[in-house]
C-alpha positions as CSV (number, residue, x, y, z in Angstrom):
1,X,-16.6,-7.9,7.3
2,X,-14.7,-4.8,8.5
3,X,-16.1,-1.3,9.1
4,X,-15.1,1.4,6.7
5,X,-12.9,2.9,9.4
6,X,-11.0,-0.4,9.8
7,X,-10.7,-0.9,6.0
8,X,-9.1,2.6,5.8
9,X,-6.8,1.7,8.7
10,X,-5.6,-1.4,6.8
11,X,-4.9,0.6,3.6
12,X,-3.2,3.4,5.5
13,X,-1.0,1.1,7.5
14,X,0.3,-0.8,4.5
15,X,0.6,2.1,2.1
16,X,2.4,4.3,4.7
17,X,4.8,1.5,5.4
18,X,5.5,1.1,1.7
19,X,6.1,4.9,1.3
20,X,8.5,4.8,4.3
21,X,10.4,1.9,2.7
22,X,10.5,3.4,-0.8
23,X,14.0,4.5,-1.9
24,X,12.7,7.0,-4.4
25,X,13.7,5.2,-7.6
26,X,12.7,1.5,-7.5
27,X,9.7,0.3,-9.5
28,X,9.4,-2.7,-7.1
29,X,10.7,-3.7,-3.7
30,X,9.9,-5.9,-0.8
31,X,9.6,-5.1,2.9
32,X,8.4,-7.0,6.0
33,X,5.6,-5.8,8.3
34,X,4.0,-7.9,11.1
35,X,5.8,-11.0,9.9
36,X,4.3,-10.7,6.4
37,X,6.4,-10.2,3.2
38,X,5.0,-7.2,1.4
39,X,5.6,-6.9,-2.3
40,X,5.3,-3.3,-3.6
41,X,4.9,-2.1,-7.2
42,X,5.4,1.7,-7.8
43,X,4.3,3.4,-11.0
44,X,4.8,7.1,-11.8
45,X,1.3,7.8,-13.1
46,X,2.2,10.6,-15.5
47,X,6.0,10.1,-15.6
48,X,6.4,13.6,-14.1
49,X,7.3,12.7,-10.5
50,X,4.2,14.3,-9.2
51,X,1.8,11.3,-8.5
52,X,2.9,7.8,-7.7
53,X,0.7,4.7,-7.5
54,X,1.7,2.2,-4.9
55,X,0.3,-1.4,-4.9
56,X,1.1,-3.5,-1.9
57,X,0.5,-7.3,-2.2
58,X,1.0,-9.9,0.4
59,X,1.4,-13.6,-0.6
60,X,-0.3,-14.7,-3.8
61,X,-2.8,-11.8,-3.6
62,X,-3.8,-12.9,-0.1
63,X,-4.1,-9.2,0.7
64,X,-3.8,-6.2,-1.7
65,X,-4.1,-2.4,-1.3
66,X,-3.4,0.4,-3.7
67,X,-3.2,4.1,-3.4
68,X,-1.9,7.3,-4.9
69,X,0.9,9.3,-3.2
70,X,1.5,12.9,-4.1
71,X,5.1,13.8,-3.6
72,X,4.8,17.6,-3.3
73,X,2.0,17.6,-0.8
74,X,2.9,14.3,0.8
75,X,-0.8,13.3,0.5
76,X,-1.8,9.7,0.4
77,X,-5.1,8.6,-1.1
78,X,-6.0,4.9,-0.9
79,X,-7.9,3.5,-3.9
80,X,-10.9,1.5,-2.9
81,X,-10.9,-1.1,-0.1
82,X,-8.3,-3.7,0.6
83,X,-9.0,-7.1,-1.0
84,X,-8.1,-10.5,0.2
85,X,-8.2,-12.7,3.3
86,X,-9.7,-11.3,6.4
87,X,-7.3,-13.3,8.6
88,X,-4.3,-11.5,7.2
89,X,-6.0,-8.1,7.1
90,X,-6.6,-8.3,10.9
91,X,-2.8,-7.9,11.4
92,X,-2.8,-4.4,10.0
93,X,-5.7,-2.8,11.8
């Protein structure tokens, strides 16, 4: 079990990497981080370009994080805690 601070660190690491690799138009893409293939789904919540929801999944849901990214303010808000295998999550602390 991870502390709340470590859980937030895992979410932040994966979501920030997803945002950094986002081309601004794709609904899905793949990038690699710490030798793990990260699959990303992007959804424009209100179809207005203001709020994007990013979901990063590793493997067959071996690790998953989600969060909202606000384009104008560049603010990132993780949604809940990461779910999945602790062994994989350790790589992203």
